[in-house]
N, C-alpha and C positions, 0 to 999 in steps of 0.2 A: 542528425538524430537528436531529439531533445530528451535527456535522461529524466526518468521519474524515480531516481534513486539518489540517496545522499553520497554514494560511493561509485560513480560511474567507471572509475579506473578499474575497480574490481570486476564489475559486470562486463565491461568491454575488453577485458584482458585477452591478449592473444592466446588462442587455444580454447577459450571458453565456448561451450556449446549453448546455443540459445534456441528457444522455440518461438515460432511465429504464432500469435494469438489474434483471433478476431475480437470484436467488441463484446461478444458473449463469453470470452475467456476460453474458447475452444481452440485446440491446436490445429493449425493450418499447415499442411505440408510437412516435409522432413525438417529435422533440426539443421541449423546453420552454424558454422564455426568461424569465430573471429580470427582473421589473419593478422590484422594490425588495426590500431585505433589511436586517435589523439584528440585532445580537446580543441575546440575551435569556438572562441567566445563562450557562450553559455550552452553550446551544443557539442556533439561529438561526431567526428568523421570516422567511419568504420568501413573496413574492407573485409569481405567475407571470402573464405576459401571457396574456389570454384565458381564464383560469381564474377563474370567478366563483362556482362552485358547490362547496360543501363535499363533496357526495356524490362529485364527480369526484376530489377529493383523497383521499377515503376509499378509492377504488378503487386507489390507488397503494400502499396498505399492503403491507409486505413487499418493496417495491422500493427500490433505491438510486438516488441521483442521481449522475451522474459527468460530469466535464468531460474532453474529450479531452486527453491528456497534451501534445499539440502546442500546445495553447492556454494552457498553464500555464508558469510560470517553471521552467526546467530545474533539476534538482538541482544543488546546489553541490558543491564538492570534498569527497569523503568521504561523499556522500549517494547514495542510489539509490532508485528506485521499487521497492516490494515485488514487483510483478509481474515485474520484471526479474531477480530473484535466482535463479530456477530456471535451472540450467545454468551458474551461475558456478563457476569452478574454486576449490577451497579448498586453500590452502597454509599451511604453518607459516612462522614468521619466517625460518627457514633456507632456505626455498624448496622444501622437500619437498612433493610432491603428496600430499594427504590424500583427495581425492575431488572430487565435484561436488555442488552443492546440488540435491537431488531433490524437495524439498517444503518448504512453510512451514506452521507451525501457530501460530495466534494463540490463546494460552492465557491464563488469568487472570494468570499470573506474567509474561507478556510473550511476545514473538515468539520462536519456536524454529525453527531451520533443521535440516532433515534432510540429512545428508551421506552420500552413497553412496560408501563407500571401496572399495579393492581387495579387502578381505577381509570387511567388514561395513559396515552403516550405523550412524550414531550421530546423536544429537540434540545441538545446541549452542545455548545461549541467544544471541540476536542482541543482545548487549550490549557496550559498549566494552571491558570487561575481557577479553572473549573474541574479539571481532572487532576487531582492532587497526587494520586498514586496509581500505577499500573502494576498489578500483580499477575504477571503472565502465567506462572505455574498454577495459580489458583483460578485463573480465568475470571479475574475480578478487577473492577475499576472502583476506586474510592474518589468520590466527587464532592465538591462544595457547590451547592446550587445557589444561583442568584436569588435574592430576596423576591418572594412572591411567585416564583415559577410554578409551583404546584398548587397555587390557590385558584 
């Protein structure tokens, strides 16, 4: 399994209950419980309680495993879950409203946020040099726009 989390040891901890999700984010089947796990190169080997047949695991191809956010350590200061970003207000350092986050795109170059502004939408890389502050409680991003982006 290739983890999409910075802390796979927490997500794949023995006893952790995980949901299987399809590409639409819909729950598929009953939850599964991690029996044991260990890192293997950049991936994780995971054994689930009650799953003894490789054919059953093959039927999970194309699915994702997800832990409920409430069961994980909450984001620290300046961090946010990606699914929370849609709807965040976007402001510049002076406090001027630029729009709201309307979509996210995970591209080979990294995460891009789509901002719906008052006159048009624009894409902005979700990188430290452009997103200078994440104010999760206020649902707000403070950004530094590249020269000429809104022209």
